[in-house]
C-alpha positions in Angstrom: 21.6 22.3 -6.8 23.0 19.5 -9.0 26.2 17.5 -8.8 28.3 15.8 -11.3 27.3 12.3 -12.2 30.4 10.6 -10.8 29.7 12.0 -7.3 26.5 10.1 -7.0 28.1 6.7 -7.5 26.4 3.4 -8.3 24.0 3.8 -5.5 22.0 6.2 -7.6 20.9 3.3 -9.8 19.8 1.4 -6.6 17.7 4.3 -5.5 16.2 4.7 -8.9 15.1 1.0 -8.9 13.6 1.3 -5.4 11.8 4.5 -6.4 10.4 2.8 -9.5 9.1 -0.1 -7.4 7.5 2.3 -4.9 5.9 4.3 -7.8 4.4 1.2 -9.4 3.1 -0.1 -6.1 1.3 3.2 -5.7 -0.1 2.9 -9.3 -1.5 -0.6 -8.5 -3.2 0.6 -5.3 -4.7 3.7 -6.9 -5.8 1.7 -10.0 -7.5 -0.9 -7.8 -9.3 1.7 -5.6 -10.4 3.6 -8.7 -12.0 0.4 -10.0 -13.6 -0.3 -6.7 -15.1 3.2 -6.5 -16.2 3.2 -10.1 -18.1 -0.1 -9.8 -19.5 0.3 -6.3 -22.3 2.1 -4.4 -19.5 3.2 -2.0 -18.8 6.1 -4.3 -22.0 7.8 -3.1 -20.7 7.8 0.5 -17.2 8.8 -0.4 -17.6 12.3 1.0 -19.5 11.2 4.0 -16.3 10.6 6.1 -17.3 7.1 7.1 -15.2 5.0 4.7 -12.1 4.6 6.9 -10.8 1.6 5.0 -11.2 3.3 1.6 -9.5 6.5 2.8 -6.6 4.7 4.3 -5.9 2.6 1.2 -6.3 5.6 -1.1 -4.0 7.7 1.0 -1.4 5.0 1.1 -1.6 4.6 -2.7 -1.2 8.3 -3.4 1.7 8.5 -0.9 3.6 5.6 -2.6 2.8 7.1 -6.0 4.0 10.6 -5.3 7.0 9.6 -3.2 8.2 7.1 -5.8 7.8 9.7 -8.5 9.9 12.2 -6.5 12.6 9.7 -5.9 12.6 8.6 -9.5 12.8 12.1 -10.9 15.3 13.2 -8.2 17.8 10.5 -9.1 17.4 10.8 -12.8 17.8 14.6 -12.7 20.4 14.3 -9.9 18.5 16.9 -7.8 19.7 17.1 -4.2 16.5 18.8 -3.1 14.2 16.1 -4.5 16.3 13.4 -2.9 16.1 15.2 0.4 12.3 15.5 0.0 12.2 11.8 -0.9 14.2 11.0 2.3 11.9 13.0 4.5 8.7 11.5 3.0 10.1 8.0 3.4 11.0 8.6 7.1 7.4 9.9 7.6 6.0 6.8 6.0 8.0 4.5 8.2 7.0 6.4 11.3 3.4 6.4 10.2 3.5 2.6 9.8 5.0 2.2 13.2 2.4 4.5 14.7 -0.4 2.7 13.0 0.8 -0.7 14.4 1.0 0.8 17.9 -2.5 2.4 17.6 -4.0 -0.9 16.5 -2.5 -2.6 19.5 -3.7 0.1 21.9 -7.3 0.2 20.5 -7.3 -3.6 20.2 -8.9 -3.7 16.8 -9.5 -7.4 15.9 -8.9 -8.9 12.5 -12.7 -9.7 12.2 -13.5 -6.0 12.6 -11.1 -5.0 9.8 -12.5 -7.8 7.6 -16.1 -6.7 8.2 -15.4 -3.0 7.4 -13.4 -3.9 4.4 -16.1 -6.2 3.1 -18.7 -3.5 3.3 -16.6 -1.0 1.3 -15.5 -3.5 -1.4 -17.2 -3.6 -4.8 -19.2 -6.5 -6.0 -16.5 -7.6 -8.4 -14.1 -8.2 -5.6 -16.7 -9.9 -3.5 -17.5 -12.2 -6.4 -13.9 -13.2 -6.7 -13.7 -14.0 -3.0 -17.0 -16.0 -3.1 -15.6 -18.0 -6.0 -12.2 -18.7 -4.6 -13.4 -19.4 -1.0 -16.6 -21.3 -1.8 -18.8 -19.0 0.2 -21.7 -16.5 -0.2 -22.1 -13.1 1.4 -20.4 -12.0 4.5 -22.6 -13.9 7.0 -24.3 -16.3 4.5 -27.0 -16.2 1.9 -29.6 -15.0 4.4 -28.2 -11.5 4.2 -29.8 -11.3 0.7 -33.3 -12.1 2.1 -34.3 -8.4 2.7 -32.1 -7.0 -0.1 -33.1 -6.0 -3.6 -29.6 -6.8 -4.9 -29.4 -9.8 -7.2 -27.4 -12.8 -6.0 -24.4 -13.3 -8.2 -23.7 -16.7 -9.7 -20.6 -16.9 -7.6 -22.9 -17.7 -4.7 -24.0 -20.9 -6.4 -22.4 -24.3 -6.7 -23.3 -27.3 -8.8 -24.9 -30.3 -7.1 -26.2 -33.8 -7.9 -29.3 -35.6 -6.8 -27.3 -37.4 -4.1 -26.2 -34.1 -2.5 -25.5 -34.3 1.2 -26.2 -31.9 4.1 -23.6 -30.3 6.4 -23.8 -33.4 8.7 -23.2 -35.8 5.8 -26.9 -37.0 5.5 -28.5 -37.1 2.0 -30.8 -34.3 1.0 -34.1 -35.6 -0.4 -35.5 -33.8 -3.4 -38.6 -32.9 -1.4 -36.4 -30.9 0.9 -35.2 -28.6 -1.8 -36.6 -25.0 -1.7 -35.7 -21.6 -3.0 -33.4 -20.9 0.0 -31.2 -23.9 -0.8 -31.6 -24.7 -4.5 -32.8 -22.5 -7.4 -32.6 -25.1 -10.1 -32.1 -28.9 -10.1 -28.4 -28.3 -11.0 -27.4 -25.4 -8.8 -27.3 -24.9 -5.0 -26.7 -21.8 -2.9 -23.6 -21.9 -0.8 -24.6 -21.8 2.8 -21.4 -20.7 4.4 -20.6 -17.0 4.7 -17.3 -15.4 3.7 -16.7 -13.5 6.9 -15.6 -16.5 9.0 -13.6 -17.9 6.1 -11.8 -14.6 5.6 -11.0 -14.4 9.3 -9.6 -17.9 9.3 -7.6 -17.2 6.1 -6.0 -14.2 7.8 -5.2 -16.2 10.9 -3.8 -19.2 9.0 -1.8 -17.1 6.6 -0.6 -14.4 9.1 3.0 -15.1 8.2 2.4 -14.5 4.5 0.5 -11.2 4.6 2.5 -9.8 7.5 5.7 -10.6 5.5 4.1 -8.8 2.5 3.4 -5.7 4.5 6.9 -5.9 6.0 8.4 -6.1 2.5 6.7 -2.8 1.6 8.1 -1.2 4.8 11.6 -2.8 4.1 11.6 -1.2 0.6 10.8 2.2 2.0 13.5 1.7 4.7 16.1 0.6 2.1 15.2 3.6 -0.1 15.6 6.0 2.8 18.9 4.4 3.7 20.3 4.7 0.2 19.1 8.3 -0.1 20.8 9.1 3.2 24.0 7.4 2.0 24.0 9.4 -1.3 23.4 12.7 0.6 26.3 11.9 3.0 28.5 11.0 0.1 27.7 14.3 -1.7 28.3 16.2 1.5 31.6 14.6 2.1 32.8 15.2 -1.5 31.6 18.8 -1.4 33.4 19.6 1.9 37.0 19.7 0.6 36.0 22.0 -2.2 34.2 24.3 0.3 37.3 24.4 2.5 39.6 25.2 -0.5 37.3 28.0 -1.5 37.3 29.5 2.0 41.1 29.3 2.2 41.4 31.0 -1.2 39.0 33.8 -0.1 41.0 34.2 3.1 44.2 34.4 1.2 42.8 37.0 -1.2 41.6 39.0 1.8 45.0 38.8 3.5 46.7 39.9 0.3 44.3 42.8 -0.1 45.0 44.0 3.5 48.7 43.6 3.3 50.5 47.0 2.7 52.3 47.5 -0.6 56.1 47.8 -0.5 55.9 51.5 -1.4 53.6 52.1 1.6 56.1 50.6 4.0 58.0 53.1 6.2 
């Protein structure tokens, strides 16, 4: 069922904008996860049922993509059924987010556990960016590469000079250099793992990333509220017409049942 354009009001444009934002958020998440799976050994374990972090992010991305597309098409085509579907999906998304938060609190999953599972399912490109920006190497340090055949990326190295110092500030003599600390006279393996640094970053920037997640939830909530407002507006504008049609039918029925003047005694 469709309605005239003026019945939707200016809120239709607001719902269209929110739907477009949700749609492109889904596109970004899906695009990133497609890149992760295409450049990672994780794709070999995708059907194993053990990649909880990957499944959750992909499901969220597809949900945002489909729901945003439904809202976008529904407002442009002014389809009441698509707007209702968009509203129902948005409510389910909000309830799912609330349920997820409650579940995490009940199970008492720590940030370090989420970081560790996420690190194992990331591709090497994302790990390299983290190692470069946070000045770290590996999740627990360079020792995790000791029994691995994977090459150590250059993001695990840092330049040094002859007067390099140790962690306690003491100078490192050239005789102390070995393959676990330096590979060339100009490069040094970073000795700090990224796991602890990531955990500290999430703890120190909790306000920022929580606000980001809350913003996504707020966009979904605003879209659901606008969709509900439009549906109520359409229902209110349709009600007088429905009553008038009912009265017209009742009047026609009464006229049909009334006897003609010639039939009167």
